[in-house]
Structures are given as structure tokens and as C-alpha cells.
RODO-2510 file (C-alpha; in nm, 4 decimals, decimal comma):
residues 261
     n   res          X          Y          Z
     1     m    -4,9635    -3,9994     2,4521
     2     s    -4,9573    -3,9275     2,8247
     3     t    -5,1407    -3,6110     2,9295
     4     r    -4,9374    -3,5876     3,2507
     5     p    -4,5752    -3,6792     3,3215
     6     r    -4,5120    -4,0264     3,4606
     7     r    -4,2520    -3,8787     3,6957
     8     s    -4,2334    -3,5214     3,8183
     9     s    -3,8532    -3,5112     3,8450
    10     a    -3,5273    -3,6942     3,7729
    11     r    -3,1742    -3,6388     3,8987
    12     l    -2,9168    -3,5510     3,6310
    13     r    -2,5832    -3,6884     3,7422
    14     v    -2,3554    -3,4955     3,5067
    15     s    -2,5239    -3,1583     3,5585
    16     g    -2,5717    -3,2249     3,9288
    17     v    -2,9281    -3,0887     3,9337
    18     s    -3,2787    -3,2249     3,8862
    19     a    -3,5013    -3,2025     3,5794
    20     t    -3,8611    -3,1226     3,6727
    21     w    -4,1927    -3,1016     3,4897
    22     r    -4,4371    -2,8271     3,5869
    23     e    -4,7755    -2,7634     3,4339
    24     d    -4,7925    -2,4286     3,2540
    25     p    -5,0586    -2,2229     3,4369
    26     e    -5,1095    -1,9938     3,1367
    27     r    -5,1379    -2,2510     2,8569
    28     p    -5,3776    -2,5452     2,8865
    29     g    -5,2065    -2,8694     2,7866
    30     a    -4,8558    -2,7215     2,8052
    31     w    -4,5739    -2,8547     3,0223
    32     v    -4,2582    -2,6718     3,1241
    33     l    -3,9288    -2,8529     3,1750
    34     f    -3,6988    -2,7032     3,4376
    35     v    -3,3350    -2,8058     3,4689
    36     g    -3,2313    -2,7036     3,8169
    37     p    -3,3931    -2,3653     3,8836
    38     d    -3,3961    -2,2657     3,5166
    39     e    -3,6906    -2,2895     3,2780
    40     q    -3,5506    -2,4933     2,9909
    41     s    -3,8312    -2,5871     2,7498
    42     t    -4,2063    -2,5708     2,7054
    43     i    -4,3979    -2,8256     2,4998
    44     v    -4,7626    -2,8693     2,4080
    45     p    -4,7747    -3,2465     2,3484
    46     e    -5,1064    -3,2417     2,1629
    47     a    -4,9955    -2,9491     1,9426
    48     p    -4,6275    -3,0114     1,8591
    49     r    -4,6094    -2,7289     1,6064
    50     t    -4,6680    -2,4794     1,8891
    51     l    -4,3414    -2,3007     1,9706
    52     v    -4,3891    -2,0937     2,2841
    53     y    -4,0523    -1,9208     2,3085
    54     e    -3,9887    -1,6363     2,0678
    55     y    -3,6428    -1,7508     1,9583
    56     l    -3,7728    -2,1028     1,8867
    57     a    -4,0526    -1,9567     1,6750
    58     r    -3,7852    -1,7748     1,4735
    59     m    -3,5895    -2,0993     1,4365
    60     g    -3,9072    -2,2788     1,3326
    61     a    -3,9761    -2,0159     1,0681
    62     a    -3,6229    -2,0566     0,9312
    63     l    -3,6552    -2,4353     0,9212
    64     e    -3,9825    -2,4007     0,7308
    65     l    -3,7919    -2,2000     0,4685
    66     a    -3,4923    -2,4347     0,4570
    67     a    -3,6526    -2,6657     0,1981
    68     p    -3,9777    -2,6991     0,0023
    69     a    -4,2809    -2,7139     0,2302
    70     g    -4,3470    -3,0546     0,3812
    71     s    -4,0396    -3,2262     0,2426
    72     p    -3,8454    -3,4356     0,4948
    73     l    -3,5245    -3,2966     0,6424
    74     r    -3,2202    -3,4544     0,8001
    75     v    -3,1556    -3,2496     1,1152
    76     l    -2,8891    -3,2504     1,3859
    77     h    -2,9857    -3,0954     1,7204
    78     l    -2,7065    -3,0022     1,9604
    79     g    -2,8969    -2,9763     2,2870
    80     g    -3,2066    -3,1820     2,3541
    81     g    -3,4173    -3,0317     2,6305
    82     a    -3,7788    -3,1377     2,5955
    83     l    -3,7254    -3,2095     2,2225
    84     t    -3,9398    -2,9139     2,1269
    85     l    -3,7926    -2,8592     1,7793
    86     p    -3,7688    -3,2313     1,6935
    87     r    -4,1423    -3,2547     1,7706
    88     f    -4,2081    -2,9488     1,5528
    89     i    -4,0123    -3,1005     1,2635
    90     e    -4,1907    -3,4369     1,2993
    91     a    -4,5243    -3,2560     1,2662
    92     s    -4,4312    -3,0096     0,9918
    93     r    -4,2098    -3,2405     0,7847
    94     p    -4,3210    -3,6041     0,8266
    95     g    -4,0532    -3,8596     0,7544
    96     s    -3,7660    -3,6388     0,8689
    97     s    -3,4682    -3,8145     1,0257
    98     q    -3,3061    -3,6492     1,3255
    99     v    -3,0099    -3,6840     1,5591
   100     v    -3,0188    -3,5291     1,9055
   101     v    -2,7092    -3,4760     2,1213
   102     d    -2,7537    -3,4077     2,4924
   103     l    -2,5154    -3,4142     2,7860
   104     d    -2,7247    -3,5878     3,0508
   105     a    -2,7945    -3,9588     3,0100
   106     e    -3,0991    -3,9350     3,2369
   107     l    -3,2724    -3,6420     3,0655
   108     m    -3,3884    -3,7959     2,7381
   109     p    -3,5464    -4,1050     2,9018
   110     f    -3,7155    -3,8769     3,1544
   111     v    -3,8631    -3,6617     2,8750
   112     l    -3,9587    -3,9462     2,6439
   113     e    -4,1232    -4,1741     2,8985
   114     s    -4,3977    -3,9156     2,9462
   115     f    -4,4055    -3,7418     2,6091
   116     p    -4,2706    -3,9758     2,3381
   117     l    -4,1946    -3,8687     1,9858
   118     a    -4,4461    -3,9548     1,7150
   119     r    -4,1841    -4,1512     1,5147
   120     p    -3,9095    -4,2435     1,7633
   121     e    -3,7495    -4,4810     1,5149
   122     l    -3,6511    -4,1802     1,3012
   123     t    -3,4606    -4,0026     1,5792
   124     d    -3,1256    -4,1124     1,7211
   125     i    -3,0164    -3,9939     2,0649
   126     v    -2,6457    -3,9417     2,1315
   127     i    -2,5364    -3,8768     2,4904
   128     g    -2,2336    -3,6549     2,5351
   129     d    -2,0846    -3,3088     2,5243
   130     v    -2,2013    -3,1369     2,2059
   131     r    -1,8487    -3,0770     2,0823
   132     d    -1,6984    -3,4111     2,1828
   133     a    -1,9943    -3,6027     2,0386
   134     l    -1,9947    -3,4224     1,7034
   135     p    -1,7861    -3,6855     1,5165
   136     e    -2,0240    -3,9646     1,6262
   137     a    -2,3339    -3,7578     1,5536
   138     t    -2,2165    -3,6746     1,2007
   139     a    -2,0695    -4,0140     1,1121
   140     d    -2,3568    -4,1043     0,8789
   141     g    -2,3352    -3,8016     0,6551
   142     r    -2,4345    -3,4399     0,6242
   143     f    -2,7486    -3,2623     0,7394
   144     d    -3,0050    -3,0298     0,5860
   145     a    -3,0044    -2,8358     0,9126
   146     v    -2,7926    -2,8196     1,2269
   147     v    -2,9493    -2,6547     1,5323
   148     f    -2,7141    -2,5477     1,8127
   149     d    -2,9382    -2,4656     2,1076
   150     i    -2,7762    -2,4719     2,4491
   151     a    -2,8333    -2,1034     2,5390
   152     l    -2,4858    -2,0015     2,4282
   153     g    -2,3836    -1,6782     2,5979
   154     p    -2,1204    -1,4758     2,7845
   155     g    -2,0677    -1,7495     3,0444
   156     s    -2,0261    -2,0326     2,7942
   157     p    -1,7060    -2,2404     2,7882
   158     a    -1,4418    -2,0994     2,5551
   159     r    -1,4305    -2,4277     2,3629
   160     l    -1,7865    -2,3623     2,2405
   161     l    -1,6831    -2,0242     2,1024
   162     e    -1,3771    -2,1362     1,9093
   163     s    -1,3688    -2,0880     1,5336
   164     a    -1,2734    -2,4527     1,4782
   165     f    -1,6027    -2,5649     1,6326
   166     y    -1,8063    -2,3522     1,3920
   167     r    -1,6039    -2,4756     1,0964
   168     a    -1,6949    -2,8292     1,2049
   169     l    -2,0651    -2,7368     1,2276
   170     l    -2,0579    -2,5889     0,8780
   171     e    -1,8813    -2,8986     0,7475
   172     a    -2,1691    -3,1067     0,8834
   173     l    -2,4104    -2,9306     0,6453
   174     a    -2,5256    -3,0502     0,3061
   175     p    -2,4510    -2,7979     0,0254
   176     e    -2,7876    -2,6234     0,0720
   177     g    -2,7930    -2,6800     0,4482
   178     l    -2,8687    -2,4287     0,7232
   179     l    -2,6982    -2,3809     1,0605
   180     l    -2,9011    -2,2142     1,3373
   181     v    -2,7397    -2,0944     1,6614
   182     n    -2,9299    -1,9674     1,9659
   183     v    -2,7353    -1,6996     2,1538
   184     g    -2,8603    -1,5701     2,4881
   185     d    -2,6607    -1,2483     2,4912
   186     e    -2,6267    -0,9217     2,6796
   187     p    -2,4941    -0,5763     2,5829
   188     p    -2,2810    -0,5223     2,3819
   189     l    -2,3682    -0,8627     2,2259
   190     s    -2,0074    -0,9780     2,2319
   191     t    -2,0959    -1,3480     2,2035
   192     t    -2,3164    -1,2881     1,8994
   193     r    -2,0426    -1,0839     1,7339
   194     s    -1,7817    -1,3514     1,8082
   195     v    -1,9883    -1,6365     1,6653
   196     a    -2,0888    -1,4321     1,3595
   197     a    -1,7233    -1,3481     1,2966
   198     s    -1,6238    -1,7158     1,3206
   199     l    -1,8954    -1,8185     1,0784
   200     s    -1,8072    -1,5433     0,8316
   201     a    -1,4367    -1,6270     0,8528
   202     s    -1,5269    -1,9865     0,7625
   203     g    -1,6826    -1,8658     0,4382
   204     a    -2,0479    -1,8828     0,5434
   205     s    -2,3214    -1,6388     0,4504
   206     v    -2,4562    -1,5136     0,7840
   207     w    -2,7731    -1,3462     0,9086
   208     v    -2,9111    -1,2690     1,2533
   209     t    -3,2728    -1,2302     1,3583
   210     a    -3,4302    -1,1247     1,6855
   211     q    -3,6851    -0,8884     1,8264
   212     a    -3,6097    -0,5608     1,6514
   213     d    -3,4828    -0,3697     1,9557
   214     m    -3,2367    -0,6507     2,0411
   215     l    -3,0311    -0,5557     1,7364
   216     s    -2,9539    -0,2171     1,8919
   217     g    -2,7115    -0,3920     2,1266
   218     l    -2,8720    -0,2264     2,4293
   219     y    -3,0752    -0,5161     2,5673
   220     s    -3,0302    -0,8713     2,6925
   221     g    -3,2153    -1,1561     2,5270
   222     n    -3,2019    -1,4224     2,2588
   223     l    -3,0782    -1,3831     1,9039
   224     v    -3,0767    -1,6475     1,6303
   225     l    -2,7789    -1,6647     1,3974
   226     g    -2,8261    -1,8377     1,0637
   227     a    -2,5420    -1,9511     0,8393
   228     s    -2,5206    -2,1338     0,5083
   229     r    -2,2647    -2,1993     0,2386
   230     r    -2,4871    -2,0341    -0,0184
   231     r    -2,6486    -1,6989     0,0484
   232     w    -3,0238    -1,7068     0,0893
   233     s    -3,2160    -1,5192    -0,1783
   234     e    -3,3768    -1,1850    -0,0983
   235     d    -3,7185    -1,3493    -0,1382
   236     r    -3,6349    -1,6099     0,1233
   237     l    -3,4933    -1,3511     0,3620
   238     d    -3,8024    -1,1355     0,3131
   239     a    -4,0185    -1,4383     0,3943
   240     l    -3,8166    -1,5002     0,7102
   241     r    -3,8596    -1,1394     0,8192
   242     a    -4,2323    -1,1535     0,7458
   243     a    -4,2765    -1,4763     0,9435
   244     g    -4,1943    -1,3008     1,2709
   245     p    -4,2635    -1,3066     1,5588
   246     h    -4,3054    -0,9309     1,5339
   247     p    -4,1564    -0,6795     1,5716
   248     a    -3,8842    -0,8699     1,3886
   249     g    -3,5355    -0,7510     1,3083
   250     l    -3,3075    -0,9110     1,0488
   251     l    -2,9514    -0,8206     0,9583
   252     v    -2,7671    -0,9873     0,6699
   253     g    -2,4065    -1,0095     0,5550
   254     m    -2,1922    -0,7052     0,6307
   255     d    -2,4632    -0,5559     0,8527
   256     v    -2,4238    -0,8487     1,0931
   257     s    -2,0675    -0,7603     1,1931
   258     g    -2,1765    -0,4219     1,3222
   259     l    -2,5180    -0,5407     1,4421
   260     g    -2,6611    -0,2097     1,3311
   261     l    -2,4386    -0,0049     1,5621
***
């Protein structure tokens, strides 16, 4: 595996910006992917189970609880970035098969030429809008987990907040499957409330986890929504809360709709 990127940047034609690698000055061996001016992903190629961002660590903890330890998963990722979670799943659950959907045709080759996956033959890349590409991405059956990670938030297109989209994501899950949604929200957490309401209206059991003070609705930051057809047991939810990062907040079921307010 390359210890340095083969290219420092690549132009993304659809997004109209450049993707750029920068060495992380605070973490030896870590590389940060910027898309335009925005920090998009951080990976530690020699330690793929390292999840630097807090919300990704919460997603990783949930994925570890989604099935018996070490067993392979079938995972759909909507949003590719530096393939941080696919790398984590490769390392934690060898033999997992994955599908990654990303908008920019140039981004995945740019990422993979420098930092390839351990088992690239087990991961399919689909280029396209995450909603438009969903039928192609799910054509081969249902998934143990679907991860929707494009920094959904107040400025997101309305079509990514529609109830029909979330029904389609839930339909892509196996009976015991788990949907994870990253929401980058701001007070009063309207986007989180909207997505949670859509998931609940579709018959899903819903929970939300974040840094504890985020659930007050007074701060901006990332929250992770989890949804499944079958409610997680109290033991599993307790394990998720205990996994952190701390201080961790977790709201379940009816508490989600009010977000503790």
C-alpha cells in the first residue's frame, strides 16, 4: 500500500471542484481528503479500523452491533469519500461484500490509486446520484446495512428529504438490516426531525445518537440516525450507548420525535 498519494489532487467534473490529499499534521500516517475547500474524510491506511471523526466512530460502533462479531456483512454505502467505512468493514468483518455509490466519476479512481482497498474484488463502485442510482445499486438483493453519508443537512436538496426516498432505503434492507444516516444539523435540528419522522412513518424503529449536548437541540453538529424493521433489544442499545464516543447521548422510539425537548 502506498504511504503517500500518487497524485495530490484531481478535478471533479460534476462537482466542479478539486479533490485534494493533505497529510494530517496531528496524526502520523493519516491523510485527509478535501473536496473543494471542505474536509471530507480522514483515513489511516495502515490502521483501517481507526475512525477519526466522532460521527463515524458512532456508525462504526453500530455496525459492530449489527451482526455477530466478525461475521461478514453486505453493505451499501451512499456516498464514497475516502472509503473510510468500507475500509473499516473490510478490517473488522473480513469477507464482507460492499457497494459504494458516489457522484463523481473521478473521485473513486483518485482515492483508490493511492490507497486501494484490501479486497477490491468484494466492493462494487456505482457512479451516480445516490437517489437515481439506488435501483442499480440494489439490483442484486438486500443489504445487512445501508449507510447514507453525504452530510445531509438544512441545505440538502428536497429530493433527499422526501419520505419516498427513506421508504426505498428501508426496502433495501434485509429483515434484520440496519440503516444509518449521517445528519449535519443545526438548531432546532429540523433536518433530523424530518428524517426521523419519515423513517417512523415508514414503520421503522428509530434511534438517534450523538454527543450528549447535541440532543438538546441548541448546537450544530453531526447526529446519527439508526433505523430497522425490528426494534433493537435494550441490551444492544445499551451496548451502543456504552461504545461511545463519550459523552454519548441516545434517544429511542418516541423520545426521538421530540429529541429530548
